[in-house]
C-alpha positions in Angstrom: 9.5 -57.9 10.6 8.5 -56.2 7.4 5.7 -54.2 9.1 8.2 -52.9 11.7 10.6 -51.8 9.0 7.8 -50.0 7.0 6.5 -48.3 10.2 10.0 -47.2 11.2 10.6 -45.8 7.7 7.4 -43.9 7.7 8.1 -42.4 11.1 11.5 -41.3 10.0 10.1 -39.8 6.8 7.4 -37.9 8.7 9.9 -36.5 11.3 12.4 -35.4 8.6 9.6 -33.6 6.7 8.7 -31.7 9.9 12.3 -30.4 10.2 12.8 -29.7 6.6 14.1 -26.2 5.6 11.8 -23.9 3.6 14.6 -21.5 2.7 14.8 -21.0 -1.0 15.8 -18.2 -3.5 15.4 -18.2 -7.2 14.9 -15.9 -10.2 11.4 -16.1 -11.6 10.5 -15.5 -15.3 6.8 -15.0 -14.9 5.8 -12.2 -12.5 2.1 -12.5 -11.4 0.0 -9.5 -12.4 -0.8 -8.6 -8.8 2.9 -8.3 -8.1 3.7 -6.4 -11.3 1.1 -3.8 -10.4 3.1 -3.0 -7.3 6.4 -2.7 -9.1 7.8 0.9 -9.4 10.2 1.0 -12.3 11.9 4.1 -10.8 13.1 2.2 -7.8 16.2 0.1 -7.7 15.3 -2.4 -5.0 11.8 -3.4 -3.8 10.5 -6.1 -1.5 6.9 -7.3 -1.9 5.5 -9.7 0.8 3.1 -12.2 -0.7 1.1 -12.5 2.6 2.2 -16.0 3.1 5.8 -17.3 3.6 7.4 -15.6 0.6 8.8 -12.4 -0.7 9.2 -11.0 -4.2 12.4 -9.1 -4.6 12.7 -6.8 -7.6 16.1 -5.5 -8.5 16.8 -3.1 -11.3 20.3 -3.0 -12.6 22.3 -1.9 -15.7 24.5 -5.0 -15.8 24.5 -8.8 -15.5 23.5 -10.0 -12.1 24.8 -13.0 -10.2 23.3 -14.0 -6.9 24.2 -15.8 -3.7 22.3 -16.5 -0.5 23.8 -16.7 3.0 22.2 -17.2 6.4 23.6 -16.3 9.8 21.4 -16.5 12.9 18.1 -14.8 12.2 19.4 -13.0 9.0 19.2 -14.0 5.4 21.7 -12.1 3.2 21.1 -11.8 -0.5 24.2 -11.0 -2.4 23.8 -9.4 -5.9 27.0 -9.2 -7.9 26.6 -6.8 -10.8 29.1 -7.0 -13.7 29.3 -5.8 -17.4 27.7 -2.5 -16.6 25.9 -0.8 -19.5 24.7 2.7 -18.8 21.9 2.7 -21.4 20.3 -0.6 -20.5 18.3 -1.2 -17.3 17.2 -4.8 -16.6 14.5 -5.7 -14.1 15.1 -9.0 -12.3 12.5 -10.6 -10.1 13.4 -13.2 -7.4 11.2 -15.2 -5.0 12.5 -15.8 -1.5 11.0 -18.1 1.1 12.4 -18.1 4.6 12.5 -20.4 7.6 10.5 -19.4 10.7 13.7 -18.3 12.5 14.7 -15.8 9.8 13.4 -12.3 10.7 15.9 -10.0 8.8 16.5 -9.8 5.1 19.8 -8.0 4.2 20.9 -7.2 0.6 24.4 -6.6 -0.5 25.2 -5.3 -4.0 28.8 -5.8 -5.0 29.6 -6.2 -1.3 27.9 -3.0 -0.1 24.7 -3.0 2.0 21.7 -1.6 0.1 18.3 -0.8 1.8 15.0 -1.6 0.1 13.6 1.5 -1.6 10.1 0.2 -0.9 8.6 -2.6 1.1 5.0 -3.5 0.4 2.5 -6.4 0.7 0.0 -7.8 -1.6 
């Protein structure tokens, strides 16, 4: 009986791992050198594909940035909410996004308005 329980548990664990979501989005503090070399400080929004499953998203803003992530169908929407604007200070924020296989489109909204990437590159 114990062996049946353990076998059933392992099968459920394996099946749930196969269906697990890979979608994630987080700010990163350390930007790898090969990514930083591709960053153009004159651009407001950049996307750098790491050649695997992930994307570095570089956002330059002159305020505090809050983030949210939403999915609908094949689209991942990143929402940047910028507040406390300061004209003399520009901050570079770098985020790392991994998507599920069904997500083909990345859309970015800044304070509710769609913003295209200034540059899309790959490592």
